[in-house]
N, C-alpha and C positions, 0 to 999 in steps of 0.2 A: 383631354381628348388628343388622340394620336393625329398628326399631321403627315400626310403621304404625298409624294410627288410622283407623278406617272410620267415616264419618259421612254422614248424609244424611236426607231425609225419609222419610215413609212409602211403603213399596212401590218403593224405588229400588234394591233388590238388595243390601242390606247383608248379609243372612243368607246369601245365595247366595255372595257374595265371601268372607265369613268361612268358611264350609263349604269352599269351593274351597281357600282357603289351608290350613286344618286338614288336609284330605285329602292335602296335599303336605308335611306335617310341621310347619307353623307352630304356634307356641304361641299359643293364643287366650285372650283375657280378655274377658269380656263385663260391662261395667259395669251393664248392665240386669239380668242375672242375679244380679250381686252385690248389687245394690239390692233385688231381690226377696227374696233369701236373708236379709238382715238385717231386712226388714220382715215376716217371717213371724209368724204367730199365736203369741202368748205370749212374743215375743221383746222384748228391752229397748228397742229402738229404736221398735217399734210402741207399747209401753206409754208411752214418753216422749211420742210424738205424741199419744196419748189423753189423757195428764196435762195436756198444754199446750192442746190444742184441744177436748177432749171426746169422749165415745163417740160422737157424731154422725159422727165421722170413720171409723167402723167400718161395714161392711156388716152385714146380718143374720147372715151366717155368721161374723162376727168378723175378716174381712180388712180391710185398709185400703180405704177408699173413695177411690181416687186421684182421681176426678173432683170429689168434694166437697172433698177437701184442695186440689186445684188451684185451685178457684173461690175458696176461702178465701185461700190464699197470693197468688194474683195479683191480688186485689182489695185487699189489705191489705199494704203493705210492711213494716210491724211483724210481722205474722204471718209474713211470708216470712223475716225476720231470725231469728225464733224457730226455725223450721223448719231453716234453715241451720246454727243453732247445735247443734241435735239431730244 
């Protein structure tokens, strides 16, 4: 069975193509959905990020502040290495 990877920038049709394939029987795995699942409130991965980078990485609701974390790790290679280890 062939394995395909669907990649592309914002608004390029990735979701459309993925749904089209799923409607035709393809098994679909979304890395984005998997990442969101492990970063849920109270989860071990989110707690490890907070331990490493502080509570400032959380939104007021307790979710990961992706924008703030992104600013931190893309400005600091050492911070990016820590996140990659997590």
